[in-house]
Residue frames relative to the residue before (quaternion, step in Angstrom):
aa qw qx qy qz dx dy dz
M 1.0000 0.0000 0.0000 0.0000 0.00 0.00 0.00
N 0.5525 -0.6586 0.4424 0.2556 3.45 -1.20 0.85
A 0.4453 -0.7095 0.4726 0.2736 3.52 -0.78 1.08
L 0.5978 0.5777 -0.3603 0.4231 3.71 1.01 -0.49
L 0.7920 0.2432 -0.0897 0.5528 3.60 1.03 -0.93
P 0.0494 0.8334 -0.5493 -0.0352 3.61 0.28 0.89
H 0.8396 0.1258 -0.1826 0.4958 3.42 -1.21 0.90
R 0.6798 0.4580 -0.3259 0.4711 3.69 0.94 0.42
L 0.8591 0.0658 -0.1178 0.4938 3.38 -1.01 0.95
H 0.0412 0.8256 -0.5599 0.0566 3.60 0.85 1.00
R 0.6714 0.4927 -0.3286 0.4455 3.63 0.66 -0.75
A 0.6626 0.5093 -0.2906 0.4659 3.64 0.82 -0.92
S 0.7140 0.4512 -0.3059 0.4393 3.54 0.92 -0.78
R 0.6305 0.5034 -0.3384 0.4844 3.54 1.13 -0.44
L 0.6531 0.4695 -0.3083 0.5080 3.68 1.13 -0.48
A 0.6031 0.5794 -0.3818 0.3934 3.52 0.95 -0.63
A 0.5565 -0.6113 0.4804 0.2929 3.45 -1.40 0.68
P 0.6157 -0.5640 0.3698 0.4075 3.55 -1.06 0.55
G 0.8147 0.2623 -0.2251 0.4656 3.60 -0.89 1.03
I 0.6269 0.5149 -0.3432 0.4734 3.44 1.40 0.02
I 0.1978 -0.8037 0.5388 0.1567 3.54 -0.67 0.96
P 0.3890 -0.7055 0.5367 0.2507 3.66 -0.66 0.96
L 0.4554 -0.6578 0.5571 0.2226 3.41 -1.42 0.73
A 0.4909 -0.6606 0.4800 0.3037 3.55 -0.98 0.85
V 0.2791 -0.7435 0.5785 0.1859 3.60 -0.82 0.82
E 0.2212 -0.7644 0.5978 0.0968 3.53 -0.71 1.19
S 0.5617 -0.6092 0.4759 0.2949 3.59 -1.25 0.75
K 0.4555 -0.6549 0.5069 0.3264 3.63 -0.98 0.67
A 0.5927 -0.5294 0.4418 0.4163 3.49 -1.37 0.37
R 0.6701 -0.5402 0.3518 0.3679 3.55 -1.26 0.27
N 0.7337 0.2840 -0.1443 0.6002 3.53 1.30 -0.59
D 0.2740 -0.8023 0.5173 0.1167 3.54 -0.13 1.38
N 0.6719 0.5157 -0.3103 0.4317 3.63 1.00 -0.78
A 0.6212 0.5993 -0.3690 0.3448 3.55 1.02 -0.62
E 0.3494 -0.7314 0.5361 0.2358 3.63 -0.92 0.92
P 0.5434 -0.5832 0.4725 0.3759 3.58 -1.07 0.55
T 0.4579 -0.6768 0.5155 0.2579 3.37 -1.11 0.86
P 0.4209 -0.7316 0.4775 0.2442 3.61 -0.78 1.06
P 0.5617 -0.5923 0.4406 0.3735 3.55 -1.04 0.79
L 0.6393 -0.5254 0.3838 0.4099 3.65 -1.45 0.41
R 0.6006 0.5897 -0.3776 0.3860 3.58 0.97 -0.51
A 0.6473 0.4917 -0.2930 0.5035 3.57 1.13 -0.86
I 0.6353 0.4774 -0.3601 0.4888 3.82 0.93 -0.85
L 0.6413 0.5089 -0.3493 0.4558 3.75 0.86 -0.74
A 0.6117 0.5335 -0.3176 0.4902 3.65 1.03 -0.80
D 0.6835 0.4604 -0.3038 0.4781 3.62 0.76 -0.94
L 0.6761 0.4673 -0.3442 0.4539 3.65 0.86 -0.69
C 0.6133 0.5224 -0.3555 0.4739 3.63 1.09 -0.63
Y 0.6234 0.5498 -0.3042 0.4652 3.60 1.04 -0.90
F 0.6652 0.4867 -0.2911 0.4857 3.54 0.93 -0.93
A 0.6421 0.5488 -0.2927 0.4482 3.55 0.88 -0.92
L 0.6360 0.5178 -0.2946 0.4905 3.56 0.98 -0.99
R 0.7253 0.4600 -0.2605 0.4409 3.55 0.75 -1.09
I 0.6515 0.4517 -0.3323 0.5110 3.69 0.97 -0.60
S 0.6806 0.4915 -0.3525 0.4134 3.59 0.77 -0.54
A 0.5669 0.5746 -0.3176 0.4976 3.50 1.34 -0.66
W 0.6568 0.4858 -0.2900 0.4985 3.59 0.90 -0.98
L 0.6724 0.4553 -0.3378 0.4760 3.69 0.75 -0.75
A 0.6382 0.5028 -0.3625 0.4565 3.73 0.89 -0.79
L 0.6652 0.5042 -0.3156 0.4514 3.69 0.76 -0.97
T 0.6710 0.4988 -0.2916 0.4646 3.68 0.99 -0.84
S 0.6173 0.5304 -0.3071 0.4932 3.52 1.14 -0.79
L 0.6739 0.4985 -0.2902 0.4617 3.59 0.85 -0.93
A 0.6470 0.5231 -0.3181 0.4545 3.59 1.02 -0.82
T 0.6251 0.5585 -0.3084 0.4497 3.49 1.21 -0.81
L 0.6885 0.4651 -0.2524 0.4959 3.49 1.01 -0.91
G 0.5481 0.5781 -0.3575 0.4875 3.66 1.33 -0.45
L 0.6141 0.5384 -0.3482 0.4603 3.62 1.12 -0.68
Y 0.6194 0.5284 -0.3398 0.4709 3.60 1.00 -0.76
T 0.6615 0.5227 -0.3058 0.4425 3.54 0.99 -1.01
V 0.6751 0.4975 -0.3002 0.4545 3.60 0.96 -0.80
F 0.6331 0.5229 -0.3499 0.4509 3.50 1.17 -0.74
F 0.6812 0.4911 -0.2873 0.4608 3.57 0.98 -0.65
M 0.5931 0.5447 -0.3250 0.4958 3.49 1.22 -0.60
A 0.6771 0.4688 -0.3013 0.4806 3.53 0.93 -0.84
L 0.6160 0.5339 -0.3637 0.4508 3.61 1.03 -0.49
G 0.7475 0.3784 -0.2053 0.5058 3.43 1.06 -0.79
A 0.5406 -0.6613 0.3812 0.3536 3.60 1.17 0.60
F 0.6339 -0.6048 0.3205 0.3601 3.46 0.95 0.85
S 0.5997 0.5278 -0.3906 0.4575 3.53 1.05 0.77
A 0.5790 -0.6223 0.3726 0.3724 3.63 -0.97 0.77
E 0.6237 0.5515 -0.3729 0.4095 3.68 1.09 -0.54
G 0.6896 0.4455 -0.2725 0.5017 3.46 0.99 -0.91
F 0.5498 0.5870 -0.3888 0.4495 3.65 0.99 -0.41
F 0.7765 0.3388 -0.1905 0.4960 3.47 0.63 -1.20
A 0.5498 0.5435 -0.4413 0.4556 3.65 1.05 -0.13
H 0.6814 0.4658 -0.3093 0.4724 3.68 0.85 -0.79
L 0.6529 0.4729 -0.3738 0.4586 3.63 0.95 -0.61
A 0.6256 0.5309 -0.3634 0.4413 3.61 1.07 -0.72
N 0.6370 0.5449 -0.3240 0.4386 3.53 1.01 -0.82
L 0.6825 0.4887 -0.2916 0.4587 3.51 1.01 -0.82
S 0.6649 0.4958 -0.3012 0.4705 3.57 1.03 -0.77
V 0.6202 0.4928 -0.3788 0.4785 3.67 1.04 -0.58
R 0.6948 0.4821 -0.3043 0.4384 3.60 0.68 -1.00
F 0.6497 0.5061 -0.3199 0.4683 3.62 1.10 -0.76
G 0.6749 0.5008 -0.3003 0.4512 3.62 1.11 -0.65
D 0.6855 0.4785 -0.2328 0.4969 3.58 1.30 -0.61
A 0.5584 0.6133 -0.3911 0.3989 3.62 1.25 -0.21
E 0.5521 -0.5840 0.4908 0.3364 3.43 -1.39 0.55
P 0.6688 -0.5756 0.3036 0.3596 3.51 -1.16 0.67
A 0.6240 0.5151 -0.3409 0.4786 3.60 1.13 -0.62
R 0.6500 0.4831 -0.3285 0.4859 3.63 1.02 -0.57
R 0.6428 0.5444 -0.3129 0.4388 3.57 1.14 -0.55
A 0.6541 0.4905 -0.3033 0.4895 3.40 1.25 -0.89
L 0.5866 0.5620 -0.3455 0.4698 3.59 1.18 -0.52
F 0.6640 0.4642 -0.3394 0.4780 3.58 0.77 -0.88
V 0.6659 0.5005 -0.3646 0.4161 3.63 0.74 -0.90
R 0.6193 0.5267 -0.3643 0.4543 3.60 0.98 -0.82
Q 0.6698 0.5043 -0.3188 0.4421 3.65 0.82 -0.96
L 0.6893 0.4887 -0.2882 0.4505 3.51 0.94 -0.90
S 0.6215 0.4974 -0.3536 0.4912 3.62 1.16 -0.42
V 0.6337 0.5130 -0.3431 0.4664 3.60 0.98 -0.64
V 0.6563 0.5033 -0.2641 0.4962 3.59 0.98 -0.84
T 0.6404 0.4911 -0.3362 0.4854 3.58 1.06 -0.75
L 0.6608 0.5131 -0.3175 0.4465 3.62 0.98 -0.81
V 0.6506 0.5239 -0.3233 0.4447 3.55 1.03 -0.80
L 0.6542 0.5376 -0.2793 0.4529 3.45 1.19 -0.78
F 0.6335 0.5434 -0.2943 0.4657 3.46 1.19 -0.93
L 0.6510 0.5197 -0.2772 0.4788 3.45 1.01 -0.89
T 0.6422 0.5173 -0.3102 0.4731 3.59 0.98 -0.75
V 0.6353 0.5072 -0.2986 0.4999 3.58 1.00 -0.96
S 0.6361 0.5189 -0.3318 0.4649 3.64 1.03 -0.97
A 0.6706 0.4857 -0.3228 0.4584 3.59 0.81 -0.81
A 0.6469 0.4757 -0.3514 0.4815 3.68 0.98 -0.54
R 0.7335 0.4286 -0.2083 0.4846 3.61 1.17 -0.54
Y 0.3542 0.7984 -0.4598 0.1604 3.55 1.27 0.07
R 0.5526 0.6407 -0.3710 0.3828 3.54 1.11 -0.46
S 0.7108 0.4550 -0.2281 0.4855 3.49 1.01 -1.15
L 0.5748 0.5257 -0.3840 0.4958 3.62 1.30 -0.36
A 0.6788 0.4964 -0.3351 0.4249 3.57 0.89 -0.81
A 0.5865 0.5537 -0.3467 0.4788 3.55 1.22 -0.60
V 0.6195 0.5110 -0.3953 0.4459 3.70 0.95 -0.56
F 0.7130 0.4793 -0.2632 0.4389 3.62 0.98 -0.80
S 0.7784 0.3479 -0.1491 0.5009 3.46 1.08 -0.70
A 0.3316 0.7457 -0.5028 0.2849 3.58 1.20 0.20
A 0.2552 -0.7563 0.5870 0.1351 3.56 -0.80 0.95
A 0.5304 -0.6373 0.4164 0.3730 3.63 -0.90 0.59
S 0.6206 0.5187 -0.4186 0.4130 3.65 0.92 -0.09
Q 0.6589 0.5350 -0.2919 0.4410 3.46 1.20 -0.55
R 0.5292 0.6673 -0.3799 0.3609 3.59 1.26 -0.35
K 0.2777 -0.7482 0.5797 0.1645 3.49 -1.22 0.62
D 0.0326 0.8643 -0.5010 0.0307 3.57 0.66 1.00
């Protein structure tokens, strides 16, 4: 019998070759189907990873929404820099000269249009949002 493992694995130690120390066999948990609970650090890392991915998705969607405004003003200015800045200057002068009630109405309308554009871009990017929620740990490129 092996001196390192007294009273354990008597059969395995008799069958083992000389000089080989058999490993102790631990009993399995009662529930074989249960996955081990990840440590708190792994859960926190997953939450940080999820927050990073969702914030990146929100940032790209917001930038695409603002890009639609840029394309709109470029189209108004016949896709030239002079026309683009002329229309922006016209908008800023008229906004600055307007009464406060008209400014508030314009800002409200602009926020509604921005929300509709954001939701439209979000609908176009729904697959990338689904990938954020369903990303498996094995598919990550950490």
